Rosetta silent file (secondary structure, phi, psi, omega in degrees, C-alpha in Angstrom):
SEQUENCE: MVKDFQSLTNFQLDALREIGNIGAGNAATALSELIGERVDMGVPHIDVRHFSEVPEIVGGSESFVASIYIKISGSAPGEILLLFPVEDAKQLLCILLKEHSILSRQTFDPLESSALMEVGNILAGSFLNALATITSLKYIPSVPGFCADMAGAILGAVLHDLGIMGDHVLYIKTDLRFQATKHVGGYLFFLPEAESLETILNTLGVNS
SCORE:     score description
SCORE:     0.000 S_00000001
   1 L     0.000  130.886  178.532   16.481   -6.478   21.652 S_00000001
   2 L   -78.314  121.544 -178.004   15.124   -3.665   19.468 S_00000001
   3 L  -107.990  -11.576 -173.594   12.083   -2.179   21.141 S_00000001
   4 L  -161.694  152.168  177.296   11.541    0.915   19.030 S_00000001
   5 H   -56.840  -31.854 -177.280   12.624    2.454   15.735 S_00000001
   6 H   -63.535  -25.846 -176.891   14.553    5.068   17.713 S_00000001
   7 H   -87.305    3.403  177.850   16.889    2.374   19.036 S_00000001
   8 L   -66.700  142.467  172.030   17.985    1.272   15.550 S_00000001
   9 L   -77.826  165.552  176.693   21.671    1.600   14.740 S_00000001
  10 H   -59.808  -36.353  179.386   22.739    3.476   11.613 S_00000001
  11 H   -64.610  -43.255  178.966   23.572    0.116   10.013 S_00000001
  12 H   -65.936  -41.920  179.376   20.083   -1.230   10.711 S_00000001
  13 H   -65.833  -36.583  176.985   18.449    1.944    9.435 S_00000001
  14 H   -62.825  -36.747  177.929   20.563    1.797    6.276 S_00000001
  15 H   -63.480  -41.513  178.301   19.283   -1.732    5.633 S_00000001
  16 H   -70.146  -34.793  176.651   15.691   -0.487    5.853 S_00000001
  17 H   -62.509  -39.683  179.742   16.542    2.497    3.636 S_00000001
  18 H   -63.740  -39.081  176.046   17.846    0.126    0.972 S_00000001
  19 H   -62.818  -42.205  177.477   14.557   -1.767    1.068 S_00000001
  20 H   -61.154  -40.154  178.746   12.727    1.544    0.685 S_00000001
  21 H   -64.236  -42.941  178.294   14.857    2.449   -2.338 S_00000001
  22 H   -63.818  -45.113  178.873   14.147   -0.894   -4.012 S_00000001
  23 H   -60.195  -39.346  179.504   10.432   -0.553   -3.282 S_00000001
  24 H   -63.098  -41.902  177.723   10.372    2.953   -4.758 S_00000001
  25 H   -63.518  -41.804  178.050   11.892    1.721   -8.001 S_00000001
  26 H   -65.140  -38.120  179.823    9.372   -1.106   -8.225 S_00000001
  27 H   -64.977  -40.597  179.038    6.506    1.305   -7.529 S_00000001
  28 H   -61.027  -41.957  178.716    7.586    3.628  -10.340 S_00000001
  29 H   -63.618  -44.830 -178.838    7.558    0.713  -12.791 S_00000001
  30 H   -65.839  -40.197  178.436    4.109   -0.452  -11.655 S_00000001
  31 H   -67.092  -35.929  176.840    2.630    3.058  -11.850 S_00000001
  32 H   -59.938  -43.209  178.933    4.075    3.488  -15.345 S_00000001
  33 H   -66.705  -34.800 -178.438    2.251    0.349  -16.454 S_00000001
  34 H   -66.945  -44.022 -173.038   -0.977    1.548  -14.807 S_00000001
  35 H  -102.186   -7.386  177.054   -1.141    4.942  -16.525 S_00000001
  36 L    74.453   25.313  174.098    0.753    4.177  -19.721 S_00000001
  37 L  -146.852  164.207 -176.966    3.434    6.820  -19.338 S_00000001
  38 L   -68.230  136.831  174.190    6.829    7.096  -17.746 S_00000001
  39 E  -126.377  126.585  174.636    6.928    7.657  -14.006 S_00000001
  40 E  -107.351  145.026  178.217   10.129    8.529  -12.205 S_00000001
  41 E  -113.471  120.252  174.920   10.535    8.244   -8.468 S_00000001
  42 L   -62.639  160.152  177.742   12.831   10.684   -6.741 S_00000001
  43 L   -58.420  118.309 -176.003   15.260    9.279   -4.205 S_00000001
  44 L   -68.190  142.927  173.884   12.968    8.609   -1.229 S_00000001
  45 E   -92.627  121.176 -175.588   13.681   10.330    2.064 S_00000001
  46 E  -121.369  126.967 -175.214   13.542    7.723    4.819 S_00000001
  47 E  -152.496  171.322  175.659   13.696    8.673    8.475 S_00000001
  48 E  -115.904  132.196  178.988   12.455    7.887   11.973 S_00000001
  49 E  -136.533  156.885  172.932   10.314   10.398   13.858 S_00000001
  50 E   -70.432  146.339 -179.644    8.324   10.546   17.074 S_00000001
  51 H   -51.322  -38.734 -176.127    4.574   10.106   16.589 S_00000001
  52 H   -64.123  -19.558 -179.706    3.975   13.654   17.825 S_00000001
  53 H   -88.392  -12.928 -172.814    5.997   15.004   14.875 S_00000001
  54 H   -60.250  -45.081  179.680    4.042   13.166   12.196 S_00000001
  55 H   -56.360  -38.595 -179.349    1.313   15.820   11.658 S_00000001
  56 H   -68.033  -29.829  178.930    3.955   18.472   10.985 S_00000001
  57 H   -60.570  -36.401 -175.573    5.643   16.214    8.425 S_00000001
  58 L  -100.908   12.481  173.854    2.490   16.297    6.286 S_00000001
  59 L   113.214    2.749  178.695    1.685   19.985    6.757 S_00000001
  60 L   112.723  156.135 -175.471    0.165   20.286   10.225 S_00000001
  61 L   -60.244  -31.216 -176.062   -2.633   18.696   12.262 S_00000001
  62 L   -96.550    4.484  177.341   -5.353   20.676   10.490 S_00000001
  63 L   -72.702  141.169 -178.305   -4.080   20.065    6.968 S_00000001
  64 E   -85.516  127.073 -177.063   -6.500   18.107    4.785 S_00000001
  65 E  -133.341  155.590  169.963   -5.046   14.827    3.520 S_00000001
  66 E  -100.114  129.697 -175.497   -6.115   11.739    1.609 S_00000001
  67 E  -123.475  144.053  173.170   -5.153    8.569    3.456 S_00000001
  68 E  -124.551  126.645 -172.329   -4.913    4.910    2.510 S_00000001
  69 E  -119.112  127.355 -176.128   -4.685    2.440    5.379 S_00000001
  70 E  -131.937  126.224  174.000   -3.511   -1.165    4.966 S_00000001
  71 E   -85.516  143.366  178.980   -3.221   -3.881    7.602 S_00000001
  72 E  -116.305  125.529  172.305   -0.379   -6.366    7.233 S_00000001
  73 E  -114.755  179.117 -179.146   -0.661   -9.964    8.377 S_00000001
  74 E   111.438 -143.403 -173.228    1.773  -12.835    7.945 S_00000001
  75 L   -69.238  -31.194 -176.894    5.292  -13.261    9.321 S_00000001
  76 L  -140.125   81.385 -174.310    5.665   -9.700   10.625 S_00000001
  77 L   -63.575  157.579  177.387    2.253   -8.073   11.168 S_00000001
  78 E   172.517 -152.546 -177.541    1.735   -4.354   11.247 S_00000001
  79 E  -144.295  151.592  170.304    0.186   -1.492    9.335 S_00000001
  80 E  -124.404  132.045  176.301    1.011    0.841    6.482 S_00000001
  81 E  -120.954  124.483  175.495   -0.488    4.316    6.281 S_00000001
  82 E  -109.919  132.849  179.557   -0.103    6.403    3.140 S_00000001
  83 E  -125.094  132.430  172.924   -0.874   10.115    3.239 S_00000001
  84 E  -120.608  122.912  169.640   -1.157   12.524    0.327 S_00000001
  85 E   -51.393  143.656 -168.307   -1.654   16.264    0.923 S_00000001
  86 H   -57.996  -37.899 -179.475   -4.980   17.041   -0.720 S_00000001
  87 H   -68.257  -34.151  175.853   -3.526   19.110   -3.567 S_00000001
  88 H   -68.599  -39.587  177.984   -1.078   16.322   -4.395 S_00000001
  89 H   -62.396  -41.291  177.880   -3.922   13.789   -4.317 S_00000001
  90 H   -63.280  -44.158  179.098   -5.924   15.951   -6.730 S_00000001
  91 H   -61.404  -40.240  178.609   -2.962   16.286   -9.074 S_00000001
  92 H   -63.368  -41.263  179.385   -2.479   12.529   -8.984 S_00000001
  93 H   -66.445  -35.970  175.974   -6.146   11.948   -9.845 S_00000001
  94 H   -58.541  -38.698 -179.683   -5.900   14.313  -12.810 S_00000001
  95 H   -72.761  -44.341 -175.716   -3.126   12.108  -14.152 S_00000001
  96 H   -69.660  -42.993 -170.758   -4.832    8.795  -13.379 S_00000001
  97 H  -103.947   -4.363 -177.885   -8.353    9.656  -14.547 S_00000001
  98 L    54.538   40.557 -175.172   -7.609   12.318  -17.189 S_00000001
  99 L  -139.112  127.891 -173.026  -10.214   14.443  -15.419 S_00000001
 100 L  -107.900    1.934 -179.252   -9.621   17.910  -13.975 S_00000001
 101 H   -65.615  -24.121  179.744  -12.921   18.673  -12.232 S_00000001
 102 H   -61.386  -24.794 -176.813  -11.450   17.357   -8.970 S_00000001
 103 H   -63.269  -24.152 -178.408   -9.234   20.451   -8.815 S_00000001
 104 H   -98.710    4.445 -179.107  -12.241   22.593   -7.885 S_00000001
 105 L  -118.829  159.631  178.907  -13.567   20.206   -5.220 S_00000001
 106 L  -106.527  -12.864 -178.316  -12.478   19.268   -1.714 S_00000001
 107 L  -108.549  165.522 -178.285  -14.146   15.844   -1.575 S_00000001
 108 L  -118.990  131.040  177.716  -13.484   12.613   -3.455 S_00000001
 109 L   -82.195  172.780 -175.625  -16.167   10.557   -5.194 S_00000001
 110 H   -57.145  -38.570  179.286  -16.111    6.715   -5.140 S_00000001
 111 H   -64.696  -41.645 -179.812  -14.185    6.440   -8.426 S_00000001
 112 H   -67.819  -41.535  176.961  -11.545    8.872   -7.190 S_00000001
 113 H   -60.970  -42.289  179.835  -11.262    7.119   -3.832 S_00000001
 114 H   -63.372  -40.126  179.410  -10.862    3.793   -5.627 S_00000001
 115 H   -64.236  -41.505  178.562   -8.108    5.207   -7.849 S_00000001
 116 H   -67.561  -36.188  176.785   -6.182    6.511   -4.844 S_00000001
 117 H   -65.255  -34.886  177.384   -6.563    3.158   -3.089 S_00000001
 118 H   -65.212  -40.916  175.612   -5.098    1.459   -6.163 S_00000001
 119 H   -63.366  -41.437  176.696   -2.074    3.764   -5.973 S_00000001
 120 H   -59.780  -41.363  176.535   -1.844    2.964   -2.267 S_00000001
 121 H   -59.151  -43.094 -178.364   -1.891   -0.737   -3.105 S_00000001
 122 H   -66.155  -47.311 -177.993    0.955   -0.258   -5.571 S_00000001
 123 H   -65.718  -47.761  179.742    3.134    1.787   -3.217 S_00000001
 124 H   -66.105  -42.698 -179.828    2.535   -0.425   -0.182 S_00000001
 125 H   -62.775  -37.533  178.900    2.808   -3.602   -2.245 S_00000001
 126 H   -65.768  -41.102  176.937    6.116   -2.484   -3.759 S_00000001
 127 H   -64.381  -45.836 -178.119    7.562   -1.803   -0.307 S_00000001
 128 H   -68.150  -36.928  177.848    6.296   -5.127    1.059 S_00000001
 129 H   -64.428  -40.294  176.719    7.520   -7.075   -1.981 S_00000001
 130 H   -63.991  -41.387  178.489   10.996   -5.594   -1.554 S_00000001
 131 H   -63.620  -42.799 -179.039   10.862   -6.465    2.135 S_00000001
 132 H   -66.346  -40.427 -179.570    9.677  -10.005    1.355 S_00000001
 133 H   -62.373  -41.885 -175.267   12.368  -10.576   -1.281 S_00000001
 134 H   -81.522  -33.790 -176.464   15.179   -9.539    1.035 S_00000001
 135 H   -96.978  -15.994 -174.336   13.874  -11.093    4.270 S_00000001
 136 L    61.463   23.404  174.309   12.120  -14.194    2.829 S_00000001
 137 L   -97.222  161.599 -178.185    9.230  -13.396    5.165 S_00000001
 138 L  -104.779  126.790  178.468    5.582  -13.401    4.129 S_00000001
 139 E  -122.941  125.805 -176.746    3.573  -10.160    4.241 S_00000001
 140 E  -116.955  107.319  179.874   -0.126  -10.210    3.401 S_00000001
 141 E   -79.647  145.491  176.561   -1.722   -6.774    2.828 S_00000001
 142 L   -80.441  172.216  167.620   -5.405   -6.245    3.514 S_00000001
 143 L   -62.772  132.712 -175.815   -7.881   -4.554    1.224 S_00000001
 144 L   -71.456  151.551  170.853   -7.065   -0.858    1.657 S_00000001
 145 E  -108.141  153.470 -177.880   -9.284    1.588    3.467 S_00000001
 146 E  -127.637  141.453  175.511   -9.654    5.222    2.413 S_00000001
 147 E  -152.300  138.584  172.812  -10.347    8.378    4.367 S_00000001
 148 E  -118.080  120.097 -174.588  -10.003   12.082    3.616 S_00000001
 149 E  -165.048 -176.047  174.404   -9.831   14.241    6.725 S_00000001
 150 E   -69.562  143.213 -175.769   -7.539   16.453    8.756 S_00000001
 151 H   -56.805  -40.920 -178.587   -4.148   14.856    9.327 S_00000001
 152 H   -61.625  -40.115 -179.611   -4.445   15.059   13.104 S_00000001
 153 H   -67.147  -43.880 -179.659   -7.740   13.165   13.145 S_00000001
 154 H   -65.297  -48.125 -177.842   -6.466   10.392   10.888 S_00000001
 155 H   -66.477  -35.737  178.065   -3.168    9.981   12.693 S_00000001
 156 H   -60.854  -38.569  179.993   -4.845   10.056   16.082 S_00000001
 157 H   -71.509  -41.330 -174.458   -7.015    7.100   15.089 S_00000001
 158 H   -78.623  -46.745 -171.512   -4.225    5.055   13.524 S_00000001
 159 H   -72.067  -15.305  176.679   -1.275    5.715   15.800 S_00000001
 160 L   -97.689    6.244  178.222   -3.178    4.787   18.940 S_00000001
 161 L   -62.307  139.173 -179.046   -4.217    1.446   17.500 S_00000001
 162 L   -62.590  141.631  175.856   -3.286   -1.416   19.803 S_00000001
 163 L    98.182  -15.344  177.117   -0.144   -3.311   18.909 S_00000001
 164 E   -69.458  142.252 -167.712    1.803   -0.463   17.297 S_00000001
 165 L   -90.409  129.138  169.087    5.339   -0.473   18.564 S_00000001
 166 L    62.414 -158.294 -177.037    6.949    2.184   20.750 S_00000001
 167 L  -112.494    6.239 -174.654    6.685    5.925   20.255 S_00000001
 168 E  -125.832  159.733 -176.126    8.397    6.245   16.877 S_00000001
 169 E  -136.671  144.589  173.033    7.537    5.512   13.265 S_00000001
 170 E   -90.122  127.624  177.837    9.532    4.827   10.106 S_00000001
 171 E  -128.639  151.149 -179.924    8.406    7.028    7.242 S_00000001
 172 E  -124.552  117.247  175.724    9.255    7.239    3.567 S_00000001
 173 E   -90.548  122.068 -177.924    8.642   10.483    1.668 S_00000001
 174 E  -105.821  150.487  179.067    8.023    9.727   -1.984 S_00000001
 175 E  -132.687  100.185 -178.951    8.284   12.071   -4.952 S_00000001
 176 E   -87.518  130.146 -177.404    6.437   10.856   -8.048 S_00000001
 177 E  -119.993  114.649 -178.694    7.476   12.576  -11.260 S_00000001
 178 E  -105.553  159.969 -179.971    5.175   12.368  -14.264 S_00000001
 179 L   -64.398  131.006  172.707    5.738   13.663  -17.774 S_00000001
 180 L    57.541   29.540  177.131    4.859   17.357  -18.196 S_00000001
 181 L  -135.939  169.147  172.578    3.306   17.661  -14.726 S_00000001
 182 L   -70.470  162.338  174.976    4.246   18.857  -11.311 S_00000001
 183 L   -70.603  150.511  175.826    5.711   16.404   -8.871 S_00000001
 184 E  -115.752  119.080 -178.714    3.299   14.526   -6.612 S_00000001
 185 E  -100.911  144.866  177.065    4.475   14.041   -3.045 S_00000001
 186 E  -151.266  172.050 -175.549    3.248   11.436   -0.594 S_00000001
 187 E  -134.820  129.659  174.640    4.238    9.741    2.640 S_00000001
 188 E  -110.410  123.507  178.357    4.363    6.060    3.544 S_00000001
 189 E  -110.132  125.161 -179.444    4.412    5.245    7.265 S_00000001
 190 E  -104.012  120.063 -174.840    5.441    1.725    8.297 S_00000001
 191 E  -126.513   87.599 -179.853    4.079    0.703   11.689 S_00000001
 192 E   -75.900  155.005  173.202    5.038   -2.851   12.689 S_00000001
 193 E   -71.169  174.877 -166.670    3.579   -4.619   15.686 S_00000001
 194 L   -52.696  -41.994 -175.197    5.674   -5.089   18.812 S_00000001
 195 L   -99.909   -4.198 -172.264    7.755   -8.090   17.714 S_00000001
 196 H   -70.090  -40.722  179.547    7.748   -7.539   13.956 S_00000001
 197 H   -62.010  -40.176  176.792   10.700   -5.161   13.715 S_00000001
 198 H   -59.836  -43.906  179.362   12.789   -7.632   15.722 S_00000001
 199 H   -61.517  -45.086 -178.908   11.749  -10.413   13.329 S_00000001
 200 H   -62.825  -46.748 -177.659   12.656   -8.338   10.262 S_00000001
 201 H   -66.698  -37.447  176.568   16.067   -7.317   11.592 S_00000001
 202 H   -60.740  -41.947 -178.490   16.898  -10.878   12.643 S_00000001
 203 H   -69.414  -34.051  177.580   16.120  -12.092    9.133 S_00000001
 204 H   -71.819  -17.498 -177.818   18.212   -9.323    7.586 S_00000001
 205 L    76.058   23.371 -179.212   21.129  -10.377    9.757 S_00000001
 206 L  -119.461   18.023  179.580   21.615   -6.843   11.068 S_00000001
 207 L   -92.384  119.253 -179.000   20.239   -7.285   14.567 S_00000001
 208 L   -89.374    0.000    0.000   22.928   -6.750   17.155 S_00000001
């Protein structure tokens, strides 16, 4: 029985990586339709890390990040947390809203928060749709929540939530590439509840 992401075999992890790759392609298409220009998604980096390493992945515990938090209900409940380093979030908002005043500010107004939550919906939804297509399981995302704070504070609140499995997390580093702009980097963390990973792997037929 799989009790933690760390105990996944290479074959099982490859199956989840393939889902991440499919989701990334779907997300690029959806974002292109949203903003009316081509969006390319770099090959996502997908890995498993201990919770204690997560702050360093996004720049350190005191780095300021924009976060989108989504609860998942249905066949395999859990949570998705998306983190954007603040400068990447600002760059993304410049593209989405055609407005550059955010570059000189550290906070996000309601319109900007809403725009980032919509991107979070697209990224999380693309991952879950790929997962649903391949596993034939049902995943129901909640309305997203938004918070901008230090990475350590956000992760401390989320990763200690009851029901999160084990001491490790699956993360997907995304690289959004827009026309004539810098790349925008973000991180999707998939945190299934205790029995959900087992359910997913059983359905994939890769559970030993």
